[in-house]
Structures are given as C-alpha cells and as structure tokens.
C-alpha positions as CSV (number, residue, x, y, z in Angstrom):
1,M,102.2,112.0,101.0
2,P,101.2,111.4,104.6
3,E,99.0,114.1,106.2
4,P,100.6,115.6,109.2
5,L,99.4,114.5,112.5
6,N,98.4,118.2,113.4
7,A,94.8,117.4,113.9
8,G,92.5,120.3,114.8
9,G,95.4,122.7,115.6
10,Q,96.7,119.9,118.3
11,T,100.1,118.7,118.3
12,P,101.0,115.3,119.7
13,P,101.8,115.6,123.7
14,I,105.5,115.2,124.7
15,E,104.6,112.5,127.1
16,P,103.0,109.4,125.9
17,P,99.1,109.5,126.2
18,T,96.9,107.0,127.9
19,G,96.5,104.2,125.4
20,C,100.0,104.4,124.1
21,T,101.4,100.7,123.3
22,S,105.1,101.8,123.2
23,T,106.7,104.5,125.1
24,L,110.0,104.2,123.4
25,I,108.8,104.6,119.9
26,W,106.4,107.5,121.2
27,R,109.5,109.4,122.4
28,L,111.4,108.8,119.6
29,A,108.7,109.6,117.0
30,R,107.9,112.7,118.9
31,R,111.3,113.9,118.9
32,L,111.2,113.4,115.0
33,Y,108.2,115.2,114.8
34,A,109.3,118.4,117.0
35,D,112.8,118.4,114.9
36,H,111.3,118.4,111.2
37,Q,108.7,121.2,110.8
38,P,107.6,123.0,107.8
39,G,109.0,126.4,107.3
40,P,107.1,129.5,105.7
41,D,108.7,128.7,102.2
42,G,107.4,124.9,102.2
43,W,110.8,123.4,103.1
44,C,111.5,121.3,106.1
45,L,113.3,123.6,108.7
46,N,115.7,120.8,109.8
47,C,116.6,119.5,106.2
48,R,116.6,122.7,104.2
49,P,117.2,123.4,101.5
50,A,117.4,119.8,100.2
51,I,113.9,118.5,100.8
52,L,109.9,119.9,100.6
53,Y,108.1,119.3,103.5
54,P,107.1,116.5,104.7
55,C,110.3,115.0,104.7
56,V,111.1,111.6,105.0
57,A,111.9,111.9,108.8
58,R,108.5,113.7,109.5
59,Q,106.8,110.6,107.4
60,L,108.3,108.6,109.8
61,A,107.6,110.4,112.9
62,D,103.8,110.5,111.7
63,F,104.0,106.6,111.2
64,G,105.9,105.9,114.5
65,L,103.4,108.1,116.5
66,A,100.5,106.1,115.1
67,T,102.3,103.0,115.7
68,A,103.0,103.8,119.3
69,M,99.2,104.3,119.7
70,G,98.6,100.7,118.3
71,H,97.4,101.9,114.7
72,T,98.5,99.6,112.1
73,A,98.2,100.0,108.3
74,A,99.6,98.9,105.1
75,A,101.2,102.3,104.3
76,P,102.2,105.2,107.0
77,H,99.9,107.5,105.3
78,L,96.8,105.7,106.3
79,A,97.8,104.9,109.9
80,N,97.3,108.9,110.9
81,K,94.3,110.0,109.1
82,G,91.7,111.6,111.5
83,H,93.8,110.6,114.6
84,H,93.3,113.0,117.6
85,W,95.5,113.2,120.4
C-alpha cells in the first residue's frame, strides 16, 4: 500500500508549490487528496463503508501529487516516499 503524503504532519498545499511541473495534475490530485481522508474507524470518509483507507482514489491522489512534482517511479507507492512539501 502507498504511504500517505502526510510527511511530518504537513499536508500538500492547495496551490501548486514551486517546482510543480503540471499545475492541472496538481490541482486534480490535491482535490482527490482532500476528498479521501481516513476516518477514526479506518475507513475512507468518502468511500465508506465499502473501502478501507487508503482507497484507490487516495492512492491515485498520492501518485498524482508526486507526478505533478516531476517524480517518476515504477509504482505509485515508490513515488512519494519521503517527499516533503
């Protein structure tokens, strides 16, 4: 499973940061990130009660944020490890 992009208590900023290579991908992925958060019971708040967190949409959001910053990897879960905003 991919690791959440929440690095050190920080969340990705709403506006694309400096160095972002695709503002459109950033804005779409950031919206998915905001919409698919974990609930206290371990379920995605937007997908409940069907999907445990991280749901597919949150995994795509993590991958999209990393891609918008120019990070590439063979698998989405490799693209965001250790990324700080």
